[in-house]
C-alpha positions as CSV (number, residue, x, y, z in Angstrom):
1,X,21.0,-39.8,-3.7
2,X,18.1,-39.7,-6.4
3,X,16.2,-37.3,-4.2
4,X,19.5,-34.8,-4.5
5,X,18.5,-35.0,-8.0
6,X,15.0,-34.2,-7.5
7,X,15.2,-31.1,-5.0
8,X,17.8,-29.3,-7.2
9,X,16.0,-30.0,-10.1
10,X,12.9,-28.2,-8.7
11,X,15.1,-25.6,-7.7
12,X,16.5,-25.5,-10.4
13,X,13.0,-25.4,-12.6
14,X,11.8,-22.5,-9.6
15,X,14.9,-20.2,-10.1
16,X,13.9,-20.3,-14.3
17,X,10.5,-20.1,-13.5
18,X,11.3,-16.6,-11.3
19,X,13.5,-15.6,-14.2
20,X,10.2,-15.4,-16.7
21,X,8.3,-13.8,-14.2
22,X,10.9,-11.0,-14.2
23,X,11.6,-11.2,-18.0
24,X,7.5,-11.0,-18.6
25,X,7.8,-7.9,-15.3
26,X,10.2,-6.1,-17.2
27,X,8.4,-6.2,-21.0
28,X,4.7,-5.3,-19.3
29,X,6.9,-2.1,-17.3
30,X,8.2,-1.3,-20.8
31,X,4.8,-1.0,-22.2
32,X,3.9,1.1,-19.7
33,X,6.6,3.5,-20.8
34,X,5.1,4.9,-23.0
35,X,8.6,4.3,-25.2
36,X,8.8,5.0,-28.9
37,X,8.4,1.7,-31.3
38,X,12.4,1.5,-32.0
39,X,12.8,1.6,-28.0
40,X,10.1,-0.5,-27.1
41,X,11.9,-2.7,-29.5
42,X,15.4,-2.4,-28.0
43,X,13.8,-3.0,-24.4
44,X,12.3,-5.9,-25.6
45,X,15.7,-6.9,-27.4
46,X,17.4,-6.9,-23.9
47,X,14.8,-9.0,-22.3
48,X,14.7,-11.7,-25.0
49,X,18.5,-13.6,-23.7
50,X,17.4,-13.5,-20.0
51,X,13.8,-14.9,-21.4
52,X,15.6,-17.9,-23.6
53,X,17.9,-18.8,-20.2
54,X,15.1,-18.9,-17.5
55,X,13.0,-21.3,-20.1
56,X,16.3,-23.8,-20.8
57,X,17.0,-23.6,-16.9
58,X,13.0,-24.4,-16.2
59,X,13.6,-26.9,-18.6
60,X,16.5,-28.4,-17.5
61,X,15.3,-28.7,-14.4
62,X,12.3,-30.4,-14.8
63,X,13.8,-33.0,-17.0
64,X,16.6,-33.4,-13.8
65,X,12.6,-33.8,-11.9
66,X,11.5,-36.5,-14.4
67,X,15.3,-38.5,-14.6
68,X,14.9,-38.7,-10.6
69,X,12.0,-40.0,-10.4
70,X,12.6,-42.5,-13.1
71,X,15.5,-43.6,-11.3
72,X,14.2,-43.5,-7.7
């Protein structure tokens, strides 16, 4: 049972990590597009919820892994 918690947490953490990489890529594309200051700020603000959600998923996944190891 705890193996499912560990592997599920690892998958959740990996999903969060992929979300973080995707948000980095989106901001880098916006910076390379030579946008104005306001357009760049809007692009970064649109990526912020994705970044925070991905970070949350990653943290929850790591907590599940640690909990599964501790209890198993």
